[in-house]
N, C-alpha and C positions, 0 to 999 in steps of 0.2 A: 658416513654418508647417512644420511635422514631419511628416514622414512616419510612417505605422503602423509598427508593430512588425513586423519579417517572422519567422514560425516558422520554426523551423527543422525543427520535425516535421510530419508531416501526418496528418492526423485524417481516420477515425479509425484508429488504431493498436493495436497488441497492445504493452503496456506494462509492464514486470516493477519490481516495489517489491520491497525485501528490508525486513522491519521485524526487529527484535531487542530482546527485555525478558529480564528474569530471568524464569527457569523458573515458571510459576503455572498451576495447574489450567486457568483459563479463559481463559489467553494468546492462543492460536490463534482460540479461536470468539467471543472479544472483538474480535480483529484484524478478524475474517471480517464481524461484523457492523459494523463502522465502515465498512468499504471498502464493504459492498455497501449501505450509505446513498445513497453517490455511485454505485456502478456495480453495479445491481439484476439485472445478466445476469450476474454470478458464479457460475462454476458451481465445485464441488469441486475438478474438473479441472485448475482455475487455481491451487490451491493447494499448495505443497510445505511441508514441516516438516523440520527440522531442529535438533538439540540438538548445544552445544558439546562438546566432547569432556570437561571435566570435568561436563558435568549444570547446570552451574549457570545457564547463560544459552539463550536457546533463538530459532532465527529461522524466519520465515514468508516464502516468497517466493510473491506472490501475481500474477497476471498479467493484468492487466483489459484492457480494449478501451476506450482513452479515445478519448474524443469531442471534446476540447476541451483547451486548456491549463486552463481553468477550471477543469475536472472535477478534473485532477489537482490541481492547486492545493487545492481543497477537500478534495481525499482527506489529502493530506499534511499542512494545516492539522488537521484532524480527529485523524489518526493522531499527531504529535508533541504534541498537547496533553495526550493519554490516558495519566493514570498508569502503565498496564502498560509503555508503550512506551519506550524508551530508544534507538534510531536509527532512523532512514529512510531508505533507499539507493534 
């Protein structure tokens, strides 16, 4: 019999997600909308934008209040499958 997987993290917890993509006028709004589907309590204070030094890329750090590993998995899947998103850390 296998033992249940032990979680490294305790939930709920604050969890930062760094999302990167090429500069696009709808990037930040789109990323926020994708995350908000899975974390509806997300506020504008949880979002920090940054452009690359060349201006070709941009990143958004969104800190969510994660309630489960499954929720984080759904957020990662939704972000990584979006065409505007290049990397999620």
